[in-house]
C-alpha positions in Angstrom: -32.3 88.9 -245.7 -35.2 90.6 -244.7 -36.7 93.6 -246.8 -38.9 95.9 -244.5 -38.5 99.6 -244.7 -38.4 102.4 -242.2 -42.0 102.9 -241.2 -40.7 104.9 -237.8 -40.0 108.3 -239.5 -42.2 110.5 -241.4 -44.1 109.1 -244.1 -43.7 109.6 -247.9 -46.5 110.9 -250.1 -48.3 107.9 -251.5 -48.6 110.1 -254.9 -44.8 111.1 -254.5 -42.7 109.7 -257.8 -40.4 106.8 -257.2 -37.3 106.5 -259.1 -34.2 104.4 -259.4 -32.9 101.9 -257.7 -33.1 100.0 -254.7 -30.9 99.0 -251.7 -30.6 96.9 -248.8 -28.5 98.7 -245.8 -27.4 96.9 -242.8 -27.2 99.2 -239.7 -25.3 98.5 -236.3 -28.5 97.6 -234.8 -29.4 94.2 -233.1 -31.5 93.4 -235.6 -31.4 90.5 -237.8 -32.5 92.2 -241.0 -31.7 95.0 -243.8 -33.8 97.7 -244.7 -34.6 99.0 -247.7 -33.8 102.5 -249.1 -33.8 104.1 -252.3 -31.2 105.6 -254.5 -31.7 108.7 -255.6 -31.0 110.1 -259.4 -27.2 110.6 -259.3 -26.5 108.5 -256.4 -24.5 105.7 -257.1 -23.8 102.5 -254.9 -22.8 99.0 -254.8 -22.2 96.5 -252.3 -20.3 97.3 -249.2 -21.1 100.8 -249.9 -21.1 103.1 -246.9 -24.5 104.9 -246.8 -26.5 107.4 -244.5 -29.8 106.9 -244.2 -32.8 107.6 -242.2 -34.1 105.7 -239.3 -36.9 106.1 -236.4 -36.2 109.9 -236.8 -32.4 110.1 -237.1 -30.0 109.8 -239.8 -27.6 106.6 -239.3 -24.6 104.9 -241.4 -25.0 101.4 -242.8 -23.7 99.5 -245.2 -25.0 98.5 -249.0 -25.4 94.4 -248.8 -27.3 93.8 -251.8 -28.8 96.1 -254.5 -31.7 95.6 -257.1 -34.5 97.1 -259.9 -37.2 96.5 -257.7 -38.6 97.1 -253.8 -40.0 93.7 -253.3 -43.0 93.4 -250.9 -42.9 96.7 -249.2 -44.9 100.0 -250.9 -42.8 101.9 -253.5 -44.2 104.8 -251.7 -42.8 103.8 -248.3 -39.3 103.4 -249.1 -37.2 106.0 -248.3 -34.5 107.8 -250.5 -30.7 107.5 -249.4 -29.9 110.3 -247.7 -25.8 110.1 -248.6 -23.3 107.7 -250.2 -20.3 107.8 -248.5 -16.9 107.4 -249.1 -17.4 107.1 -253.3 -13.7 105.8 -253.9 -14.0 103.0 -251.1 -16.0 99.4 -251.3 -15.8 97.1 -248.6 -14.3 93.8 -250.7 -16.9 91.3 -251.6 -14.6 88.9 -249.1 -15.6 91.2 -246.1 -19.1 91.2 -246.8 -19.2 87.5 -247.2 -17.5 87.1 -244.1 -19.4 89.3 -242.0 -22.9 87.2 -243.2 -21.0 84.1 -241.7 -19.8 86.0 -238.5 -23.7 86.3 -238.1 -24.4 82.7 -238.1 -21.6 81.7 -235.7 -21.6 84.5 -233.2 -25.5 85.3 -233.3 -24.6 89.0 -233.8 -26.7 90.9 -236.5 -25.2 91.9 -239.9 -24.9 95.7 -239.6 -23.3 94.6 -236.2 -20.6 92.7 -237.7 -20.2 95.1 -240.8 -19.7 97.8 -238.6 -17.0 95.6 -236.7 -15.1 95.8 -240.1 -15.5 99.7 -240.3 -13.9 101.3 -237.0 -14.9 104.9 -237.0 -10.9 106.1 -237.7 -11.6 104.0 -241.4 -13.8 107.0 -241.8 -11.7 109.9 -241.6 -10.1 111.9 -243.7 -7.3 114.4 -242.6 -5.9 116.2 -239.1 -8.9 116.8 -236.9 -9.2 118.5 -233.8 -10.4 116.3 -231.0 -11.6 117.5 -227.2 -8.9 117.0 -224.7 -8.6 118.2 -220.6 -6.6 119.5 -218.3 -5.6 121.0 -214.9 -6.6 124.3 -214.6 -5.2 124.1 -211.0 -1.3 123.0 -210.2 -1.4 119.5 -209.7 -0.5 119.5 -205.7 -3.6 122.3 -205.7 -5.6 119.3 -208.1 -4.4 116.5 -205.4 -5.8 118.7 -202.4 -9.1 119.4 -203.7 -9.7 115.4 -204.9 -9.6 114.6 -201.7 -11.8 117.3 -200.1 -14.8 115.7 -203.2 -13.7 111.7 -202.7 -16.5 111.4 -200.2 -19.1 113.2 -201.6 -18.1 113.2 -205.7 -16.0 110.3 -206.1 -15.9 110.1 -209.6 -15.0 114.0 -210.1 -11.9 112.8 -207.7 -11.3 110.0 -209.9 -11.1 112.0 -213.0 -8.8 114.9 -211.2 -6.1 112.2 -210.6 -6.4 110.8 -213.3 -5.5 114.0 -215.0 -2.6 114.3 -212.7 -1.2 111.0 -213.5 -1.3 111.8 -217.0 0.6 114.7 -216.7 -0.4 116.5 -220.1 -3.4 117.1 -221.8 -5.3 113.8 -222.0 -8.5 113.1 -224.4 -11.6 113.6 -223.1 -12.7 109.9 -224.1 -9.8 108.4 -222.9 -10.1 110.0 -219.4 -13.9 108.6 -219.5 -12.6 105.1 -220.5 -9.9 104.6 -218.4 -12.2 106.1 -215.3 -15.0 104.5 -216.0 -17.2 108.0 -215.9 -19.3 110.0 -218.2 -18.7 113.5 -219.1 -21.0 114.9 -216.0 -17.9 115.1 -213.5 -15.6 116.7 -215.7 -18.2 119.4 -216.9 -18.7 119.7 -213.5 -15.1 120.3 -212.7 -14.9 122.8 -215.6 -17.7 124.8 -213.8 -15.7 125.2 -210.8 -12.6 125.8 -212.6 -10.5 123.1 -211.5 -10.1 121.8 -215.3 -10.7 122.9 -219.1 -11.6 121.5 -222.2 -9.0 122.5 -224.8 -9.3 121.4 -228.7 -6.1 120.0 -229.9 -5.2 118.7 -233.1 -4.4 115.3 -233.3 -1.2 114.0 -234.2 -1.1 113.0 -237.8 2.4 112.5 -238.4 3.0 109.7 -240.7 4.3 106.3 -239.0 7.6 105.5 -239.3 8.3 101.9 -238.1 11.5 101.6 -236.1 13.6 99.2 -238.6 16.5 99.2 -236.4 15.3 96.0 -234.8 14.6 94.7 -237.5 17.0 91.2 -238.1 18.8 90.2 -241.2 17.8 87.4 -243.5 18.8 84.4 -241.1 19.8 80.8 -242.6 17.1 78.2 -241.8 17.6 75.4 -240.0 16.0 72.1 -240.9 12.8 72.5 -239.3 12.5 75.8 -239.9 12.9 74.7 -243.9 10.3 72.2 -244.1 7.9 74.5 -242.4 8.6 77.2 -245.0 8.5 74.7 -247.9 5.3 73.3 -246.3 3.7 76.6 -246.3 4.8 78.4 -249.7 3.6 74.6 -251.4 0.1 75.9 -249.9 0.5 79.7 -251.4 1.7 77.9 -254.5 -1.8 76.0 -255.2 -3.5 78.7 -253.7 -5.7 76.4 -251.5 -7.1 77.4 -247.7 -5.4 75.4 -245.5 -4.5 75.8 -242.0 -0.9 75.2 -240.7 -0.4 74.9 -237.2 3.2 76.0 -236.5 4.1 74.9 -232.7 7.7 75.6 -231.7 9.4 75.8 -228.6 9.9 79.4 -227.3 13.2 81.0 -229.4 12.9 78.4 -232.6 12.1 80.8 -234.8 8.9 81.0 -235.7 8.8 84.9 -236.9 11.6 83.9 -239.9 9.3 81.2 -240.9 6.7 83.7 -241.5 8.9 86.5 -242.8 10.2 84.0 -245.3 6.4 82.3 -246.3 5.2 86.5 -246.6 8.3 86.9 -249.1 6.4 84.3 -251.0 3.3 85.1 -250.7 4.3 88.9 -252.0 5.8 87.5 -254.8 2.9 85.8 -255.9 1.3 88.7 -255.8 -1.0 88.3 -252.7 -1.3 90.2 -249.8 -0.7 89.2 -246.0 -2.3 90.2 -242.6 0.2 89.3 -239.5 -1.5 89.1 -235.8 -0.2 89.4 -232.7 -2.0 89.7 -229.2 -0.3 92.8 -227.4 0.4 96.2 -228.6 3.5 95.8 -226.7 4.6 93.4 -229.3 3.5 95.5 -232.4 6.6 97.8 -232.7 8.8 95.0 -232.6 6.9 93.0 -235.2 5.9 95.6 -237.6 10.1 96.6 -237.4 11.1 93.0 -238.3 8.6 92.8 -241.2 9.2 96.3 -242.4 12.4 96.1 -242.6 12.2 93.7 -245.5 8.9 94.6 -246.9 7.8 98.5 -247.9 4.5 98.0 -247.7 3.7 97.6 -244.5 0.2 98.4 -242.9 0.2 99.0 -238.6 -3.4 98.8 -237.2 -4.0 99.1 -233.4 -5.1 101.1 -230.7 -1.9 102.1 -229.6 -1.8 104.5 -232.5 -3.8 108.2 -232.7 -7.2 108.0 -234.3 -5.3 110.2 -237.2 -2.4 107.4 -237.6 -5.0 104.6 -237.7 -6.6 106.4 -240.6 -4.1 107.1 -242.2 -3.4 103.5 -242.4 -6.2 102.5 -243.2 -6.5 104.4 -246.2 -3.0 103.1 -247.7 -4.7 99.9 -247.5 -7.5 101.2 -248.9 -5.8 103.2 -251.4 -3.7 99.9 -252.6 -0.3 101.5 -251.1 0.5 98.8 -248.5 -0.3 95.0 -248.9 0.6 93.8 -245.3 -1.6 94.3 -242.3 0.1 94.3 -238.8 -1.7 95.0 -235.8 -4.0 93.1 -232.9 -7.4 91.3 -233.4 -9.3 93.9 -235.5 -6.4 93.7 -238.2 -8.0 90.9 -239.4 -10.6 93.1 -241.0 -8.3 95.1 -242.8 -9.6 95.5 -246.4 -7.2 94.0 -248.2 -8.2 92.4 -252.0 -6.7 89.0 -252.6 -5.2 87.9 -249.0 -3.0 85.0 -249.5 -1.6 84.5 -246.5 -2.9 85.3 -242.6 -0.4 84.7 -239.5 -2.3 84.6 -236.1 1.2 84.8 -233.8 0.3 83.4 -230.5 -2.7 81.8 -231.0 -3.4 80.7 -227.8 -4.2 84.5 -226.5 -7.1 85.0 -224.9 -6.8 88.7 -226.5 -8.2 87.6 -229.8 -11.0 86.9 -228.5 -13.6 89.9 -229.0 -15.5 90.9 -225.3 -18.1 93.0 -226.9 -20.9 92.7 -229.8 -19.6 90.6 -231.8 -18.0 88.5 -229.8 -15.6 86.8 -232.9 -12.5 84.9 -231.9 -10.0 86.2 -234.4 -8.7 82.3 -235.2 -11.3 81.1 -236.2 -12.9 84.0 -238.2 -9.5 84.5 -239.8 -10.2 81.0 -240.8 -13.4 81.6 -242.4 -11.5 84.5 -244.1 -8.8 82.1 -245.3 -11.6 79.7 -246.9 -13.2 82.4 -248.8 -10.2 83.9 -250.3 -8.4 80.5 -250.9 -5.8 81.7 -248.6 -3.5 79.8 -245.9 -3.6 80.4 -242.5 -0.7 80.0 -239.9 -1.2 79.7 -236.1 1.8 79.8 -234.1 2.4 78.9 -230.6 4.7 77.4 -228.4 2.0 76.3 -226.2 -1.1 76.0 -228.9 -4.2 75.6 -227.2 -6.1 72.4 -226.8 -8.7 73.1 -229.1 -6.1 74.0 -232.0 -3.6 71.3 -230.7 -6.6 68.5 -231.1 -7.6 69.5 -234.3 -4.0 69.3 -235.8 -4.1 65.6 -234.1 -7.1 65.2 -236.2 -5.5 66.4 -239.6 -8.1 69.5 -239.4 -4.9 71.7 -239.5 -1.5 70.4 -240.6 0.9 70.2 -237.7 4.5 71.7 -238.1 6.9 71.3 -235.1 10.0 72.9 -234.2 11.7 71.4 -230.8 14.9 73.1 -230.8 15.9 76.8 -230.5 17.2 78.9 -233.4 20.6 80.2 -233.6 22.9 80.1 -230.4 20.0 79.9 -228.2 19.3 77.0 -226.0 16.5 76.4 -223.2 16.8 77.2 -220.4 17.4 75.9 -216.4 14.3 75.7 -214.9 14.5 75.6 -210.9 11.6 75.3 -209.2 11.7 76.7 -205.3 9.1 75.5 -202.4 7.7 78.8 -200.9 6.6 76.5 -198.0 10.2 75.8 -196.8 11.8 79.2 -197.6 12.5 81.0 -194.6 11.0 84.1 -193.1 13.8 86.5 -193.5 13.2 85.9 -197.5 10.5 88.7 -196.8 10.8 92.0 -198.3 8.2 94.4 -198.0 5.8 91.9 -197.7 7.1 90.0 -201.1 9.4 86.4 -200.5 11.8 86.3 -203.1 13.7 82.9 -202.3 17.3 82.5 -201.2 18.1 81.1 -205.1 16.3 83.4 -206.5 18.4 86.2 -204.8 21.8 84.5 -205.1 21.4 84.4 -208.7 20.3 88.2 -209.0 22.8 89.4 -207.3 25.2 87.3 -209.4 23.3 88.8 -212.8 23.6 92.5 -211.8 27.2 91.6 -211.2 28.1 90.4 -214.4 25.5 93.3 -216.1 23.3 90.6 -217.7 19.3 91.7 -217.1 16.8 90.1 -215.3 13.0 89.9 -215.7 10.6 89.1 -212.7 7.0 88.4 -213.4 3.7 88.7 -211.6 0.4 88.5 -213.2 -1.1 91.0 -210.6 -1.1 94.7 -210.5 -1.4 96.8 -207.8 0.2 97.0 -204.4 -1.7 94.2 -202.5 -5.1 92.9 -204.1 -6.7 92.7 -200.8 -6.4 94.7 -197.6 -7.9 92.4 -195.0 -8.7 92.8 -191.0 -6.5 90.3 -188.9 -9.2 90.0 -186.1 -11.6 89.3 -188.2 -10.8 88.3 -191.3 -13.5 90.8 -193.1 -11.7 92.0 -196.8 -12.5 95.6 -197.8 -14.6 94.7 -201.4 -16.0 97.1 -203.5 -19.2 98.4 -202.8 -20.8 98.3 -206.1 -19.1 94.7 -207.4 -18.8 91.3 -205.7 -14.9 91.9 -205.9 -12.3 92.7 -203.3 -10.5 96.3 -203.9 -7.0 96.1 -204.8 -4.5 98.2 -202.8 -2.7 100.9 -205.1 0.3 102.3 -202.5 1.4 104.7 -205.0 -1.7 106.4 -205.6 -2.4 105.9 -201.7 -6.1 104.7 -203.1 -8.3 101.1 -203.2 -9.2 100.5 -206.4 -11.5 98.0 -208.1 -10.1 96.8 -211.2 -13.9 96.1 -212.8 -15.5 99.2 -212.1 -13.2 101.6 -211.4 -14.3 102.9 -207.9 -12.1 104.6 -205.9 -11.7 105.3 -201.9 -9.4 106.1 -199.4 -7.9 103.5 -197.3 -10.2 102.7 -194.3 -8.2 103.6 -190.6 -10.2 100.9 -189.4 -12.1 97.7 -190.4 -16.1 98.3 -191.3 -17.5 95.3 -189.3 -15.6 95.2 -186.0 -13.5 98.2 -185.7 -9.8 97.1 -185.8 -7.5 99.8 -186.0 -5.0 98.3 -188.5 -5.7 96.2 -191.8 -3.3 94.3 -193.4 -2.1 94.0 -197.0 -2.4 90.9 -198.3 -0.3 89.0 -200.9 1.6 91.0 -203.8 1.3 93.1 -206.5 3.7 94.0 -209.2 3.9 97.3 -207.7 4.8 95.8 -204.0 7.5 93.7 -206.0 9.0 96.9 -207.3 9.3 98.6 -203.6 10.7 94.7 -203.0 13.3 94.6 -205.4 14.5 98.3 -204.9 14.8 98.2 -201.3 17.1 94.9 -202.1 18.9 96.1 -204.8 19.1 99.9 -204.5 21.8 100.1 -206.9 19.9 98.2 -210.0 17.9 100.4 -212.1 14.6 99.0 -212.1 11.7 99.4 -214.6 8.1 98.3 -214.0 5.3 97.4 -217.1 1.6 96.9 -216.0 -1.9 98.7 -217.3 -1.0 101.4 -214.5 2.6 102.5 -215.5 1.6 101.8 -219.5 -1.2 104.3 -219.9 0.5 107.0 -221.6 0.4 106.8 -225.7 4.2 105.1 -226.7 4.9 104.1 -223.1 5.6 100.6 -224.4 7.9 101.3 -227.0 9.8 103.7 -224.5 10.2 100.9 -221.8 11.1 98.1 -224.1 13.3 99.9 -226.4 15.5 101.5 -222.7 15.3 97.7 -221.8 17.0 96.6 -225.1 19.4 98.8 -224.9 20.6 97.9 -221.6 19.1 101.3 -219.9 17.4 99.2 -217.6 18.6 96.3 -215.2 15.6 94.9 -214.2 12.2 94.8 -215.4 8.9 93.7 -213.4 5.7 93.0 -215.4 2.3 91.7 -215.7 1.8 89.4 -218.7 2.4 91.9 -221.6 6.0 90.9 -221.0 5.4 87.4 -220.7 5.6 86.5 -224.7 6.7 87.1 -228.1 9.8 89.5 -227.0 13.0 89.0 -227.7 15.7 90.1 -225.4 19.2 88.4 -225.9 20.9 90.0 -223.3 18.2 88.6 -220.3 19.6 85.4 -218.7 17.1 84.9 -215.4 13.5 85.0 -215.2 11.8 85.0 -212.0 8.3 84.3 -211.4 7.2 85.7 -208.4 4.6 83.4 -207.9 3.8 80.5 -210.5 0.3 79.2 -209.1 -1.5 82.8 -208.8 -3.8 81.9 -211.3 -4.0 78.4 -210.8 -6.9 78.1 -209.2 -9.5 80.3 -210.2 -12.6 79.2 -211.0 -11.9 78.5 -214.9 -11.9 75.6 -216.3 -8.9 76.8 -218.3 -7.2 77.9 -215.3 -4.4 75.2 -215.7 -4.0 76.0 -219.4 -3.5 79.2 -219.1 -1.1 79.0 -215.8 0.9 76.6 -218.0 1.1 78.0 -220.8 2.1 81.8 -219.0 4.9 79.9 -216.9 6.0 78.4 -220.3 6.2 81.7 -222.8 8.2 83.9 -219.6 10.5 81.2 -219.3 11.1 81.3 -222.6 12.2 84.9 -222.4 15.7 83.9 -220.8 18.7 82.5 -223.0 17.5 83.9 -226.1 21.2 84.9 -226.9 24.8 83.2 -226.6 24.3 82.8 -222.9 22.5 80.1 -221.3 19.7 81.5 -219.1 17.8 80.5 -216.1 14.4 80.5 -214.8 13.0 80.3 -211.0 9.4 79.4 -210.3 8.4 80.2 -206.6 5.5 78.4 -206.2 3.4 76.9 -202.9 2.4 74.2 -205.3 5.3 72.5 -206.7 3.4 69.0 -207.4 0.7 70.9 -209.6 0.8 68.9 -212.7 0.9 72.3 -214.7 3.6 73.6 -212.8 5.6 70.5 -213.4 5.0 70.2 -216.6 6.1 74.1 -217.2 9.1 73.3 -215.8 10.1 70.1 -217.8 9.3 72.5 -220.6 7.1 69.6 -221.4 3.8 70.5 -223.5 2.8 66.9 -224.4 2.6 65.9 -220.3 1.0 69.1 -219.9 -2.0 68.0 -222.8 -2.2 64.7 -221.8 -3.0 65.7 -218.3 -5.0 68.1 -218.8 -7.2 66.3 -222.1 -8.2 63.5 -219.1 -9.5 66.0 -216.5 -11.7 67.6 -220.2 -12.9 64.3 -221.0 -13.8 63.2 -217.8 -16.2 66.7 -217.3 -17.0 67.5 -221.2 -14.8 70.8 -221.6 -13.2 71.4 -224.7 -12.3 69.9 -226.9 -15.3 67.2 -226.2 -17.7 69.8 -226.3 -17.9 73.3 -227.8 -19.8 75.9 -225.3 -22.4 78.4 -225.3 -22.5 81.2 -222.3 -25.8 83.2 -222.6 -25.3 85.7 -219.5 -27.8 87.6 -218.6 -27.6 91.0 -216.1 -30.3 92.9 -214.2 -30.3 95.8 -211.3 -32.5 92.5 -209.4 -31.0 89.2 -208.8 -34.4 87.6 -209.1 -35.2 89.4 -212.4 -31.5 87.9 -214.2 -32.5 84.4 -213.1 -35.8 84.4 -214.6 -34.6 85.3 -217.7 -31.8 82.6 -217.6 -34.2 79.8 -216.6 -36.2 80.5 -219.4 -33.7 80.1 -221.6 -32.4 76.8 -219.9 -35.7 75.4 -220.1 -35.5 75.6 -224.1 -32.3 74.5 -224.6 -33.0 71.2 -222.5 -35.1 69.9 -225.4 -32.0 69.7 -227.9 -30.4 66.4 -228.5 -26.9 66.1 -227.6 -26.9 69.4 -225.6 -26.2 69.7 -221.9 -27.8 72.7 -220.3 -26.1 73.8 -217.3 -27.5 75.9 -214.6 -28.8 79.2 -214.2 -25.9 79.6 -211.4 -24.5 82.8 -210.4 -21.3 83.9 -212.5 -18.5 83.9 -210.7 -18.3 87.7 -210.3 -22.1 88.2 -209.4 -22.2 91.3 -209.4 -20.7 94.1 -211.3 -21.3 97.9 -211.4 -24.5 97.1 -209.6 -25.8 94.2 -211.4 -26.3 90.5 -211.2 -25.5 88.5 -213.4 -26.3 85.2 -213.8 -25.5 83.0 -216.4 -26.2 79.7 -217.9 -23.6 77.0 -220.2 -25.1 74.9 -223.0 -22.3 72.2 -223.9 -22.8 70.9 -227.6 -21.5 67.3 -228.5 -21.9 67.5 -231.9 -22.0 70.1 -234.7 -25.6 69.2 -235.5 -26.2 70.3 -231.7 -24.4 73.0 -232.0 -26.3 74.4 -234.9 -29.6 73.5 -233.4 -28.3 75.3 -230.5 -27.2 78.4 -232.3 -30.6 78.5 -234.2 -32.5 78.5 -231.2 -30.1 81.6 -229.5 -29.0 83.7 -232.3 -32.3 86.2 -231.3 -31.4 85.6 -227.7 -30.3 89.4 -227.1 -33.1 90.8 -228.5 -34.9 89.7 -225.0 -32.8 92.7 -223.7 -35.3 95.1 -222.1 -34.4 98.5 -220.7 -33.6 96.7 -217.0 -32.5 93.8 -218.3 -29.0 92.4 -220.6 -29.2 89.4 -221.9 -25.2 88.1 -223.9 -24.4 85.7 -226.0 -20.9 84.4 -225.7 -19.8 81.5 -228.6 -16.8 79.6 -227.4 -16.6 82.2 -224.0 -12.8 81.8 -223.0 -13.6 83.5 -219.4 -16.0 82.5 -217.2 -15.9 85.6 -215.3 
């Protein structure tokens, strides 16, 4: 921990008296040192206290990481005073301070960045605040006409107008900018011309009351569940840090195991954390836990800022002892944590994609080691890394091979689309004769249906039938997706939008073809085929408004929807007892991505979505539509055979030295000029090549070689021993400091995406 003082502001007079104690403060900056400040008379702070301090001409918030009576090597007259001690009644628990220190080593971030991730902005708010919203000052039809007029010369202004039309109510300004990928300049220009107006609205601060109507009564455990609870509670009683991998087929009753383990944890007077991968899963999970435990707090991005602040402060005051939420709930300021549950541990959303790029699974295990807590990782399709550790004895493996209660594993049919009649094409979507017949049967008996396709929009590509040229984004090396309802081509990486061209830009052919299908196109096909059915769609386009997940899922559970179409947000964790048919429109849509985890992700998604069928009293059927029925991932998912897939996939990983046979560190360099990015990546590669048991690959263009007009070049370091990984991390710990005004260098440990 460095003792450097802030020398960038005004100098203190050398003869000014210095009194009081000194503190080292970590700031949210990519700097690997803490800065020394002086506590003024009457100020009290200790490690974990939030303070405001001067730095480079402005005041910044920070966290005290150490206190001492002397200022070390820094001349006393140069040490500046703390401006303010914030939140006198709140101090970060010592376990989180220790965890932040470990994150700096494991993920190459600064201590201030790690601590800031533990203290989201809402944790610092109290009471109701007014937040800025934007609303249309025109009628919706007038705004749509204006958006068309602005599209060619002021595309971002047009994008803002369309977002406000779709939202249909005053929209939070920050959310608008995030969803449209714009700054405040476009809406301010629109405000000046009278098209939009800015309004201040009280943030919704109504207390969050979980819906416990979906809460299940305490079930009688089967033999496998009893064994799982007994093994977990023995470790809880012994206060030993241990990690369990709960590997159970879909519908095997993993949630009931969590609940009864939590009962024991609370009986011992200890707190608990439950992590779920998707916002859409949170209401159902919260309902089940809140039905049995009155002291549950919820932390996820689907709440308003005021609600999140209220939940955070409930934990802080000791009014709640169980935190449930997405990834960041891991940092809930609970004291004496005894149990951490990570449901669907295989999910990519547990990996943070911005600094600090931590993985919730690894960080949870680190927190458990600090607090002598038990970690339970639950999944029907564990990652190969977790399964390998369980087989080696690093984790304790618990298996639940059978479904709980009356549920039975579904019957799975594989339909080869290469043999399908062309008459089975509806609105550009192939629905096999088998799937069509099964849907007709289920609709006749009033059973519910789920159709899954992990691609949103109407068509992923517009392509010229004459020359084969696809419509690409002007700012990214990626095809633009056609959204028919909005009538726009959209880039899903930079949010750039434009009208559909009337002709091919290369050969001027007058008609472009819509290639492929997304959920919007599937919805149109299903409505054409079954006009009497009530159809709903869940994807990122339809779930933008707050509360949309809960509304659609609640309606589906109440049988107000016959057919639910969606992306991966409907594929896992949900319990719909009346769903007896699941159709996967394209089982191999993600199979051939240039990523070594493509087969694992495909298998996991197919296995999980198949698990939504037959969870109640009625048997379920699943249909995989595929062009590659012979692929090992599709075959294993159809056989519901996790072990068969693992054995085949491990053979490929062993041959190529990819995880779990090596740990990977990725360094990504971005710059407006490709040469600059490649030069920076080459320098990093050259330094890594001198390390033993480290293989440096690259530099090479990233799969997405250009995003937002910035070229992307990356290198991969494969580390074959723990010592090699530690050496590589020591070398790369400060690699992000090489960033300049034009160059951005990013460090990603154990990356889950190569895009």
